[in-house]
C-alpha positions as CSV (number, residue, x, y, z in Angstrom):
1,X,0.0,-0.1,-0.1
2,X,1.4,3.4,-1.2
3,X,1.6,6.1,1.6
4,X,1.7,9.9,0.3
5,X,4.5,11.8,1.7
6,X,3.8,15.3,2.8
7,X,6.2,17.9,1.4
8,X,7.8,20.5,3.6
9,X,6.2,23.8,4.0
10,X,8.5,25.7,1.9
11,X,7.7,23.2,-0.9
12,X,4.2,23.7,-0.7
13,X,2.7,25.8,-3.8
14,X,0.6,28.2,-1.5
15,X,4.1,29.1,0.3
16,X,5.6,29.5,-3.2
17,X,3.0,31.4,-4.2
18,X,2.8,33.8,-1.3
19,X,6.6,34.4,-1.3
20,X,6.1,35.7,-5.0
21,X,3.2,37.9,-4.2
22,X,5.6,39.2,-1.2
23,X,8.2,39.9,-3.8
24,X,6.2,41.4,-6.3
25,X,4.3,43.8,-3.6
26,X,8.2,44.9,-2.5
27,X,9.1,45.7,-6.0
28,X,5.8,47.7,-6.8
29,X,6.4,49.8,-3.5
30,X,10.0,50.3,-4.4
31,X,9.0,51.5,-7.8
32,X,6.2,53.6,-6.4
33,X,8.7,55.4,-3.8
34,X,11.2,55.9,-6.3
35,X,8.7,57.6,-8.7
36,X,7.4,59.6,-6.0
37,X,11.0,60.6,-5.0
38,X,12.2,61.8,-8.5
39,X,8.6,63.1,-9.6
40,X,9.2,66.8,-8.6
41,X,12.8,66.9,-10.2
42,X,11.4,65.3,-13.3
43,X,8.8,67.8,-13.4
44,X,11.2,70.5,-13.1
45,X,13.5,69.3,-15.6
46,X,10.5,68.9,-18.1
47,X,9.5,72.4,-17.7
48,X,13.2,73.9,-18.2
49,X,13.5,71.7,-21.3
50,X,10.1,73.2,-22.6
51,X,11.2,76.5,-21.5
52,X,14.5,76.4,-23.7
53,X,12.4,75.2,-26.4
54,X,9.9,78.0,-26.1
55,X,12.7,80.8,-26.0
56,X,13.8,79.8,-29.3
57,X,10.4,80.9,-30.9
58,X,9.1,83.4,-28.4
59,X,11.4,86.3,-27.3
60,X,11.3,87.0,-23.7
61,X,10.4,90.9,-24.4
62,X,7.2,89.4,-25.2
63,X,6.0,87.7,-22.1
64,X,6.0,88.1,-18.0
65,X,4.6,84.7,-17.2
66,X,6.4,81.2,-17.8
67,X,4.4,79.9,-21.3
68,X,5.9,76.5,-20.5
69,X,3.5,76.5,-17.5
70,X,0.4,77.4,-19.5
71,X,0.2,74.7,-21.7
72,X,-3.3,74.3,-23.5
73,X,-4.9,71.9,-25.9
74,X,-8.1,73.1,-27.9
75,X,-10.4,71.3,-30.1
76,X,-10.3,73.3,-33.3
77,X,-12.2,72.2,-36.5
78,X,-12.4,68.5,-34.9
79,X,-8.9,68.4,-34.3
80,X,-6.6,68.7,-31.1
81,X,-4.2,72.0,-31.3
82,X,-1.6,72.1,-28.8
83,X,0.1,75.5,-27.7
84,X,1.9,77.1,-25.1
85,X,0.4,81.0,-24.1
86,X,2.5,83.7,-23.4
87,X,0.9,86.8,-21.4
88,X,2.1,90.2,-20.5
89,X,0.4,92.2,-18.0
90,X,-2.2,89.3,-17.8
91,X,-3.0,89.6,-21.5
92,X,-2.3,87.0,-24.0
93,X,0.6,88.4,-26.0
94,X,1.3,85.4,-28.4
95,X,1.5,81.6,-28.4
96,X,4.0,78.8,-29.2
97,X,2.1,76.6,-31.3
98,X,2.8,73.0,-32.5
99,X,2.1,72.0,-35.9
100,X,2.8,69.1,-38.5
101,X,3.0,68.9,-42.2
102,X,3.9,66.1,-44.5
103,X,7.2,66.1,-46.1
104,X,9.3,63.9,-48.6
105,X,9.9,61.2,-46.4
106,X,7.4,61.8,-43.3
107,X,5.8,63.9,-41.0
108,X,7.7,67.1,-40.1
109,X,6.7,68.3,-36.4
110,X,7.2,72.2,-36.1
111,X,7.0,74.6,-33.3
112,X,5.9,78.2,-34.4
113,X,6.0,81.3,-32.0
114,X,3.2,84.0,-33.1
115,X,2.7,87.2,-31.4
116,X,-0.7,88.6,-30.9
117,X,-0.6,90.8,-34.5
118,X,-0.1,87.5,-35.8
119,X,3.7,87.8,-37.0
120,X,5.8,85.0,-36.6
121,X,8.5,85.2,-33.9
122,X,10.4,82.3,-34.6
123,X,9.9,78.8,-36.4
124,X,11.9,75.5,-35.5
125,X,11.7,72.0,-37.0
126,X,11.4,69.9,-34.0
127,X,11.6,66.6,-35.8
128,X,11.8,65.0,-39.2
129,X,12.9,62.1,-41.3
130,X,14.0,64.2,-44.5
131,X,16.7,63.0,-46.6
132,X,20.0,63.6,-44.8
133,X,22.3,66.5,-46.8
134,X,19.3,67.1,-48.7
135,X,16.1,67.9,-47.1
136,X,17.7,68.4,-43.8
137,X,18.6,72.0,-44.3
138,X,15.1,72.6,-42.5
139,X,17.0,72.0,-39.4
140,X,18.5,75.0,-37.7
141,X,21.7,73.0,-37.0
142,X,22.2,72.4,-40.7
143,X,21.2,75.9,-42.1
144,X,19.7,79.1,-41.4
145,X,16.7,78.5,-43.9
146,X,14.2,78.1,-41.0
147,X,15.2,81.8,-39.9
148,X,13.8,83.4,-42.9
149,X,10.3,82.8,-41.4
150,X,11.0,85.6,-38.9
151,X,8.7,88.5,-39.0
152,X,6.5,87.1,-41.8
153,X,2.6,86.9,-41.4
154,X,-0.6,86.4,-43.5
155,X,-0.1,90.0,-44.9
156,X,3.8,89.8,-45.5
157,X,4.2,88.2,-47.6
158,X,0.7,88.0,-49.3
159,X,-0.9,84.7,-50.4
160,X,1.1,84.4,-53.6
161,X,4.2,84.6,-51.7
162,X,3.6,81.8,-49.4
163,X,5.3,79.2,-51.6
164,X,9.0,78.5,-52.5
165,X,10.6,80.6,-55.2
166,X,10.1,77.4,-57.6
167,X,6.6,77.8,-57.4
168,X,6.3,81.7,-57.5
169,X,6.8,82.6,-53.7
170,X,9.3,84.1,-51.5
171,X,10.8,81.2,-49.9
172,X,14.2,79.8,-51.0
173,X,14.1,76.0,-52.0
174,X,16.9,73.4,-51.6
175,X,19.0,72.1,-54.7
176,X,17.4,68.5,-55.6
177,X,15.1,68.7,-52.3
178,X,12.1,71.1,-53.2
179,X,9.3,68.7,-51.8
180,X,10.7,69.4,-48.1
181,X,11.0,73.1,-47.9
182,X,7.7,73.2,-49.8
183,X,6.0,71.4,-47.0
184,X,7.5,73.3,-44.3
185,X,6.2,76.5,-46.0
186,X,2.8,75.2,-46.4
187,X,2.5,74.0,-42.7
188,X,3.9,77.3,-41.1
189,X,1.3,79.0,-43.6
190,X,-1.6,76.9,-42.4
191,X,-0.5,77.4,-38.9
192,X,-1.0,81.0,-39.3
193,X,-4.3,80.7,-40.8
194,X,-5.4,78.4,-37.9
195,X,-4.3,81.2,-35.4
196,X,-5.9,84.0,-37.4
197,X,-9.4,81.9,-37.5
198,X,-9.2,81.5,-33.7
199,X,-7.2,84.2,-32.5
200,X,-9.5,85.2,-29.5
201,X,-9.1,81.6,-28.1
202,X,-5.5,81.5,-28.5
203,X,-4.8,84.5,-26.7
204,X,-7.8,83.7,-24.4
205,X,-9.6,87.1,-25.0
206,X,-13.1,87.5,-23.7
207,X,-15.9,87.2,-26.2
208,X,-14.4,84.5,-28.1
């Protein structure tokens, strides 16, 4: 007659499950504690990084608040529009607006600074996958082409001027890579038009 031999407690399935649960609980607690300890410093670094980006397109003379702390997303025309609002004396004085356009190789992400009068205070290409050595001249690290937008508005140049020179406009294109600057000009122009249509909402003006 066979007799079953009882396993030691440490080898029992319930005991192993208990140990595993205890270990998982410890790891979760440690992760939560570490996250809590670093949360404020991570947030501070994030605000500093954002502020550095914004300073590139919004001159500090334009505001007396911290635009990086006034991050807003509006739904305009059925699409979310992400931007930071600048204020001076409590009134909206400009925005740093994110926009996207389709280039030769994919999406080009742009950050635009626009003052309350609708003039561009700066444009930077944040990310792209354009051809190195050709289309990547839209990046300020490669050329100063993107600075040609400074001071431009929907009135200056006029509608015809908002194209690359190859298409009869005012903006230079790159040899062998017209599609990329054409896309950026189009994206910036469309962002200015969006700002004009929803200026009161962007600047938090009453009666919008």
